[in-house]
N, C-alpha and C positions, 0 to 999 in steps of 0.2 A: 708139602703145603707151602704156598707162596706167602711171603711176608706181607703184612698189612701195609698198604700205602696210606701215609698220612697226608691229607691235602694241605697245601700251603694256604695261609691266611694273609690278608693284607693288613697294614696298620689300621685301616678303617674298619675291617672286620673285628679286630681285637677291641678297638675303642667302643664298638657297639655292645660288647660283652661286659665292659667295666661297669662298676656301680654308679658312675657319674661321668659326664662328658668333660672334655678339656675346657678350661676357662680361657685358653689362649691357643691359637693355632696359626701356622703359616700357610694353610692350604688355599688362601685366597690369591696365590700366584707368586709367592716368593721364589720357589724353585720347582723345576720339573722332576728332579731326581732325588730330592730330599724333602723331609717334612719335619717340622719342629712343633711340639705341642707341650703344654703345661697343665698339670692337674694338682688339685688340693682336695683333701677330704674323701678320697675313695676308700674302699674297703682295704684293710691291711693285708688281706689274703687275695692274691691275684693269680688267675690261671692264664698263663701265656700260651697261646696256640703256636703251632709250627709256622713261623713267619717267613714271608718271601723277601723281607728286608733285614739287613743288619740294623741294630739300633744301639744308641749310646744313651744311658740314663745319667742325668745329673741329679743327685740326691740333695734336696733342699729342705729348709725349715728347721734344721738343727741336726745334731748327731742322732744316730739310730742304729738298730741292729737288724740285719737282714739274713733270713734263711732261705735257701733255694733247693728245691728237689726236682728231679726229672732226669734229663740226659746227663749221664755221668754221676759221680758221687755227690752226696748232699754237701752243700757249702753253707758255711755260717761265718758272718763277718760283722765287725763293728765298723760303721761307716761315719766318716767325718763329714761335716756340712760342706757341700759343694763338690764332693768326690764323684768320680764317674765309674759306671759299670758298663762293660763292653760285652755285647751279646751278638754272636754271629747269627746270620740267617740260617734257617733250617733247624733250629733247636726249639725245644718245648719244655717249659718249666712251670713250677708252682712256687710263687714267691710269698713270703710271710714277713711283714715288717713290724717291728716293735719300736715305736717312736713316732715323731711327727710325720704325717702323710702329706708330703709335698714333693713333687718330682717333675722333671721335664724329660721328654724323649726326643732324640734326634734320630729319625729313621733315614737310613742311607741305602739306596738301591745298589745291588751288586754292580751295575754298570758304572755308577759313580765311583765306587771303590776301585774298580779295575782301571778306570780312566785316570784316577789320581795316582795309581801305582805304575803308570806306564814307563817311568824313568828307571824302574828297577829290573833286575834279572828275573826271569821266569814269572813275569807279571800274571800270566794265565793261571799260575798256581797260588795266587795270593789268598791268604785267609787271615781274618782277624783273630787275635789271641783272646780267648774267653777270660775276662778278668772282672773281679768285683772290688769296688772301693779304691779305684786308681786315684792317686794324688799326683797330678801333673799340673802345676800352676798355669802353664801356658794353655793347655787344653781346657782347663776349668775356666780361665778368664775368657777365652774365645767363645766357649759355649754360653757363658753368662752374657757376654756382649751381644751375641746373636739373639738371645732370648729378649734382652731389653730392646733391641732394634725392632723385633717383631711387635713387642708390646707398645712401644712409643717410637714410631719411625722418625728418624732425625732428618736434618737437612741434607744428609749425605746421599740419600736416594738408593735405589736398588743396586747400583754398582758397588756400593759400600757393603751391603749384605752379601753379595756374590763374592767379594774379596775376602770377607771374614770366613765364609764356608771354604773357600779355596785354601786359605792358610790352615784352617782346622784340619782339612783332609790331608794336607801335606804332613802336618805334625802327626796325625793319626797313623799314616802308613809308615812313617819313619820310626815310630816308637811302639806301636801296638800291633804290628803285623809280622809275619814270618818272611821278611824280605831282606836283601842286602843290596847296597848300591851297585849299579853297573860300573865298570871301569870308566874313567872320565873320557869324554870325547869332545869334539868341537862344539862350541857353544851354539845353541839353536838361535837363529835370528830370522827376522822377516826381510824379504827382499825390499829394495827401495820402492818399487811400485806398490807393494802391499802396505808398507808404512804410509805411503801417500793416500791410498784408499781409506785406511783407517782414520788418519788425521783429518782428511776432508769430511768423512762421515761425522766425526766428532764435532767439527766446526759447524756443520749444518744442523746438528741436533743438540747444541749446548743448552737450549731452552727446555729440552724434554728429558724424561727419565731415561737412563741408559743402563743396559745390562752387559755383562761380560759376553754373553751369547750373541748379542747384537753386533759387537765389535768383531768377535771371532768369525761370524758368518760373512762379514764384509771381505775378509781376506781368505776365506775358505779353510780355516783351521779349527781344530777342536778347542774348547774352552781352555783346557789344561795347557796344551802346547802353545796356544796363543799368548797366555799370560807370561810364560817364560820367555818366549821369543820377543814379545813386545818390550819387556824390561831389558833384555839384552841388546835390543836395537835402539831404544830411546833413552835408557838410563833411569827410568822410573816406571812404576807399575801403571796399568791402565787407569786405576782409580786416581792415583796421584796426578797423572797427566790431565785427566778430565777436570779435576778440581782446579788445577793450576790454570787451565785455559778458561774456565768459567770466571775465575777471579781476574784474569787479565782482560777478558772482555768487559767485565763489570767496571774495572778501573778506567778503561777507554771510554765507556759510556758516561761515567761520572765526570770525566774531564771534557768530553766533546759534546755532550748533550745536556739539556735541562730536564731530562726525564725524571720523574719522582723516584725515590728509592724503591717503592713498591714495584714500579715498572721495570727498573733495572734488575731487581731480584728475580722477577718472573722470567725476564728475557735471558737470564743466565742460569736458569734451572733450579732456583731456590724456592722453597715453599712460601716463605714470608721474610719480612725485613729482619726479624730477630735472628733467624738461622743464617741469612745472608751476611749480616754484620759480624756474627761470631766467626764464620769461616773466613771472611775477608780479613779480619783482624789477625787470625791465626797465621794466615799465609803471608800477609804484607807487613804486619806489625803496626798497623794504623787502622783507623776506622773509616768507613765510607764517608761519614760526615766531615772528617778532617780533610779528606781528599777534595771534597767539593768546596769546603771553606777556603782551602788554599787557592783553588781555581778562581773563586770570586774575588779574593784579595789581590790576586795577580792582575 
């Protein structure tokens, strides 16, 4: 008698089965290979189907107690606020929560996990370690920051959110997977012509939202390898480079033109004057108003 084949469900299939929909979701275009959602007030009993994605839970709202039955032995754990639970793809569970019902799910495609693990030995054998109630301050902080960025997008733009996910995934594969680092080898860099293509593309699009994928495609690299190679070639991350160039262009416009601050902010990729001023001050240690005042006094 052949074993029963359990069909895989998508995160969207599962969401349709829950007692309430998410009150926050990144599905409007944040990422192609990941999905971040937030819920409150759903039923304390949840039937999780066999998913085609890995997912990370951030337990919110306060301490609680979680019981899980299904694949493997029954698990029971006291969970601190903000702790994470790691659930590999292809598993099926019934969850029961005693305590405040608030949580967020970060769904990760197997392709994203494999791509993030590319620097490790035997990356094709990668698997997440099934864990409940993980307390990792860096992972917890990165998860919470991504959630807040989805909730209230800042002046940083989509490149900032891409960078947060990239760092989260690197931390995840180095602490929560069955991998070991490869022997060290020559640092990966971009050729001068590729650096030129990327920097010219950035200069031409400083006014527009930029994504890691946009920059990687310009030089024909994967997102993951591009970020490492760019930092090794330039000395700063793609996000840091783009912010610095936007601020440098803004400073030039403040000195060389009479354009209103609103026009300067838009021309340099900022949503409004408040976000522009905050970023400008953080990078240069002075405000746009002071730069312009000095120009007029001179």
